[in-house]
BAPA-776393 format. One line per 5 residues: number of its first residue (from 1); their letters; for each residue z, y, x of C-alpha. Coordinates in steps of 0.02 Angstrom, whole numbers. Example, Ala and Ser with C-alpha at 12.3 -4.5 7.8 and 13.67 -1.06 7.14 Angstrom:
# residues 2
1	as	390,-225,615 ~ 357,-53,684
***
This chain:
# residues 93
1	mktae	15,-4,-1 ~ -56,184,68 ~ 94,327,82 ~ 79,483,24 ~ 65,545,194
6	eiyee	-86,404,235 ~ -194,474,85 ~ -166,650,134 ~ -214,632,300 ~ -381,530,220
11	mletf	-426,657,123 ~ -394,804,254 ~ -529,704,370 ~ -643,673,217 ~ -642,868,178
16	aekts	-637,921,368 ~ -807,799,391 ~ -908,868,231 ~ -873,1044,248 ~ -840,1070,436
21	ynisd	-693,1169,396 ~ -486,1127,440 ~ -365,1171,297 ~ -216,1254,374 ~ -53,1155,313
26	ssdla	28,1293,223 ~ -134,1342,117 ~ -154,1324,-69 ~ -275,1172,-35 ~ -182,1071,68
31	vrlya	-41,1098,-46 ~ -137,1048,-200 ~ -216,905,-81 ~ -36,839,-51 ~ 8,819,-229
36	saaqi	-121,737,-291 ~ -133,619,-125 ~ 69,594,-201 ~ 15,542,-364 ~ -128,431,-298
41	salya	-3,347,-183 ~ 122,317,-356 ~ -24,242,-445 ~ -52,120,-290 ~ 141,93,-302
46	qidyv	127,59,-496 ~ -45,-60,-468 ~ 58,-163,-322 ~ 222,-179,-439 ~ 121,-232,-587
51	ekaml	31,-351,-482 ~ 187,-438,-420 ~ 262,-423,-619 ~ 110,-544,-683 ~ 130,-659,-542
56	sadcv	300,-694,-568 ~ 329,-656,-761 ~ 454,-795,-840 ~ 379,-895,-973 ~ 435,-802,-1107
61	gnipr	300,-660,-1037 ~ 432,-534,-995 ~ 387,-419,-849 ~ 519,-301,-775 ~ 496,-115,-783
66	lsrrd	476,7,-673 ~ 576,156,-642 ~ 485,306,-590 ~ 623,322,-479 ~ 577,161,-421
71	arnra	376,222,-408 ~ 422,365,-316 ~ 531,279,-188 ~ 405,163,-169 ~ 245,288,-168
76	hggdk	345,379,-25 ~ 384,251,65 ~ 560,235,22 ~ 597,82,-66 ~ 489,-73,26
81	ghgnn	539,-206,-127 ~ 720,-236,-60 ~ 876,-184,-133 ~ 906,-157,-324 ~ 739,-230,-361
86	plral	704,-324,-526 ~ 576,-451,-462 ~ 713,-530,-374 ~ 842,-534,-538 ~ 674,-628,-630
91	cga	655,-747,-483 ~ 828,-783,-460 ~ 835,-705,-273
***
């Protein structure tokens, strides 16, 4: 899963490559790109979580819910699936 920083760096590189212009880190465009990168990273985290949840869903079809806080932590590289993970409770780990 890509972090927001990795996505942001890719966005900066692509922008510079396509426009021949480097964006200042303090510019409005840089802030908007970083916000977009954070949202994309959160989507990657949710996709990853759903894929894991679908594989470990129990017989009844119960799928653990990823809270917004967990998705945000994972998107920013905080929680890598350790600690208070609802999948562990579901799988009995």
